C-alpha positions, -999 to +999 in steps of 0.1 A: -444+093-234-442+108-269-415+134-276-420+160-302-395+182-318-402+216-334-374+232-354-372+259-380-347+246-405-327+271-425-300+249-441-290+214-450-263+217-423-289+224-396-310+195-408-280+172-404-274+185-369-310+179-359-309+144-373-277+136-353-292+151-322-323+128-325-301+097-331-280+105-299-312+110-279-326+077-290-293+059-283-290+074-248-326+063-240-317+028-251-286+028-230-306+035-199-329+004-205-302-019-218-294-050-197-258-062-199-244-094-185-208-105-181-203-141-173-176-168-165-187-203-174-173-235-161-143-222-142-126-253-127-105-250-095-091-273-070-098-265-033-102-279+002-138-275+013-160-299+032-175-311+065-154-343+066-117-340+077-108-361+047-123-335+023-102-307+038-070-329+035-075-344+000-095-316-017-116-318-048-124-301-080-150-274-081-168-258-111-180-222-108-204-204-131-208-166-125-230-140-141-229-102-134-256-078-144-240-044-150-241-015-175-211-018-198-226+004-225-196+028-220-172+000-227-192-007-259-184+029-270-149+034-256-132-001-258-119+008-223-115-021-197-123+004-169-159+006-181-167-030-175-160-060-151-124-072-155-123-110-157-087-111-144-097-093-112-127-115-108-106-146-111-081-134-085-110-127-061-124-162-067-091-179-063-085-160-030-118-170-015-115-206-028-081-209-012-096-204+023-109-238+035-145-238+046-169-265+057-198-253+036-201-242+000-227-217+011-200-199+032-175-199+003-202-187-022-214-160+002-178-146+006-173-146-031-205-126-038-198-102-009-163-095-021-174-091-058-201-065-048-175-046-027-150-046-056-173-037-085-197-010-074-215-009-108-226-045-106-263-047-099-268-085-097-246-115-092-256-151-099-231-177-087-232-214-090-206-234-072-205-272-078-183-298-060-174-325-084-180-361-073-188-353-037-184-380-010-221-388-004-224-425-009-236-424-045-221-416-078-228-380-088-212-356-112-216-328-087-236-311-059-236-275-051-252-242-044-266-213-064-268-178-051-285-149-068-281-116-050-290-080-059-272-049-048-291-032-020 
């Protein structure tokens, strides 16, 4: 849709005001279509998840990758932490959910995603990858895990 402007310019000051108005209008239109992502990559935690009793006693290392789709254009303008996703809060949520032993990574991942959506109302999409390092499956393997991609309803 084409936008047209019709102004009667009476001074250089008025011309400058019109130019700034157009720039702000274009920027605000860009903000609405902008896609912003916040991510945490290769977070490594020790936890006690698994179907076998030995897994819940001994524990294992887990690697977590997380990506949020949100609008942090206000944070780009204001430099204010309240206008984006706070990594420290995210880490505390992840640590809390990982501290609760579960048999299945699907269950742990689902709890993490659910809690993150509840805590951060501006997040539109979450993609989580949870990998158990060297799982006990009878073969050498760097890791096995799950990936969840969920959208706010």
